[in-house]
GUKOLMI-684291 format. One line per 8 residues: their letters; for each residue x negated, y negated, z negated of C-alpha. Coordinates in Angstrom, 1 decimal. Layout:
<marfis>
a) X:Y:Z | ...
</marfis>
This chain:
<marfis>
mtavwqml) -11.5:31.7:117.7 | -13.6:33.3:120.4 | -13.6:36.5:118.4 | -9.9:36.8:118.7 | -10.1:36.3:122.5 | -12.8:39.0:122.7 | -10.8:41.4:120.7 | -7.6:40.6:122.8
givsvtia) -9.8:41.4:125.8 | -10.8:44.8:124.5 | -7.2:45.6:123.7 | -6.0:44.5:127.1 | -8.7:46.5:129.0 | -8.0:49.5:126.8 | -4.3:49.4:127.4 | -4.7:48.9:131.2
atvfirqy) -7.2:51.8:131.4 | -5.0:54.1:129.3 | -2.0:53.3:131.4 | -3.9:53.9:134.6 | -5.7:57.1:133.5 | -2.5:58.6:132.0 | -1.1:58.9:135.5 | -3.9:61.2:136.7
rpemalvv) -5.4:62.7:133.6 | -3.1:62.5:130.5 | -5.6:64.3:128.3 | -8.3:61.7:129.0 | -5.9:58.8:128.2 | -6.1:59.7:124.5 | -10.0:59.6:124.7 | -9.9:56.2:126.3
sgmgtvli) -7.5:54.9:123.7 | -9.7:56.3:120.9 | -12.8:54.7:122.3 | -11.0:51.3:122.5 | -10.0:51.7:118.9 | -13.6:52.5:117.9 | -14.8:49.5:119.8 | -12.3:47.3:117.9
llfvlgdl) -13.2:48.8:114.6 | -16.9:48.2:115.2 | -16.2:44.7:116.3 | -14.3:43.9:113.1 | -16.8:45.6:110.8 | -19.2:42.8:111.6 | -16.9:40.4:109.8 | -16.4:42.6:106.8
gaivvelr) -19.6:41.3:105.0 | -18.4:37.7:105.3 | -15.0:38.7:103.8 | -16.6:40.4:100.9 | -18.9:37.5:100.3 | -16.0:35.0:100.3 | -13.9:37.3:98.0 | -16.8:37.5:95.5
rlleefav) -17.2:33.6:95.6 | -13.5:33.1:94.9 | -13.5:35.6:92.0 | -16.6:34.0:90.6 | -15.0:30.5:91.0 | -11.9:31.6:89.0 | -13.9:33.6:86.5 | -12.2:36.9:87.3
dsaifgvi) -13.7:40.1:85.9 | -15.9:42.1:88.3 | -14.0:45.2:87.5 | -11.0:43.5:89.1 | -13.1:42.8:92.3 | -14.0:46.6:92.5 | -10.3:47.5:92.2 | -9.4:44.9:94.9
ikslgvcl) -12.1:46.2:97.4 | -11.2:49.9:96.8 | -7.5:49.2:97.2 | -8.1:47.3:100.4 | -10.2:50.1:101.7 | -7.5:52.7:100.8 | -4.9:50.6:102.6 | -6.8:50.2:105.7
iadfagnt) -7.9:53.9:105.9 | -4.3:55.1:105.1 | -2.8:52.8:107.8 | -5.3:53.9:110.4 | -4.8:57.6:109.5 | -1.0:57.1:109.7 | -1.2:55.4:113.0 | -3.4:58.1:114.3
crdfghta) -0.9:60.8:113.2 | 1.8:58.9:114.9 | -0.2:58.7:118.1 | -0.3:62.5:118.1 | 3.5:62.7:117.4 | 3.4:63.7:113.8 | 5.6:61.1:112.2 | 6.3:63.0:109.0
langvefa) 2.6:63.5:108.4 | 1.9:59.8:109.1 | 4.6:58.8:106.5 | 3.0:61.3:104.0 | -0.4:59.8:104.6 | 0.8:56.3:104.1 | 2.8:57.3:100.9 | -0.4:59.0:99.4
gkivvval) -2.3:55.8:100.1 | 0.3:53.8:98.2 | 0.0:56.2:95.3 | -3.8:55.9:95.3 | -3.6:52.1:95.2 | -1.2:52.3:92.2 | -3.6:54.7:90.5 | -6.5:52.3:91.1
slpiigei) -4.5:49.4:89.8 | -3.5:51.1:86.5 | -6.4:49.6:84.4 | -5.5:46.1:85.6 | -1.8:46.7:84.9 | -2.9:47.8:81.4 | -4.9:44.7:80.9 | -2.1:42.5:81.9
aaeaveli) 0.3:44.3:79.6 | -2.1:44.0:76.8 | -2.4:40.3:77.4 | 1.4:39.9:77.6 | 1.8:41.6:74.2 | -0.9:39.4:72.7 | 0.9:36.3:74.0 | 4.2:37.5:72.5
k) 2.7:38.0:69.0
</marfis>
């Protein structure tokens, strides 16, 4: 729970600094905001290893194929990167580009999921027979 409070503190300080600096040096406000974002990302990356270990444990417990685990991790990475890129585009005022980046991320996730969709369809056909 302390991690949440620490992250909330980073966000609060970043917002306060950005609002204050924007009054005097608007071009530096974006730099401060970017630094705060990087700090939060570095803070969260520390927990990423524990998340991957827990996902792997769950998939082994339920005897899920390791190929599916790879697709899940890749899809999660694409979602996070597309969301971050889209929000960054919005911060710079490029809403149309942000929507395009997020749509492209969704298409990539669908493409990554096609092998799993094919396996599910094959199992469904096998059950019907």
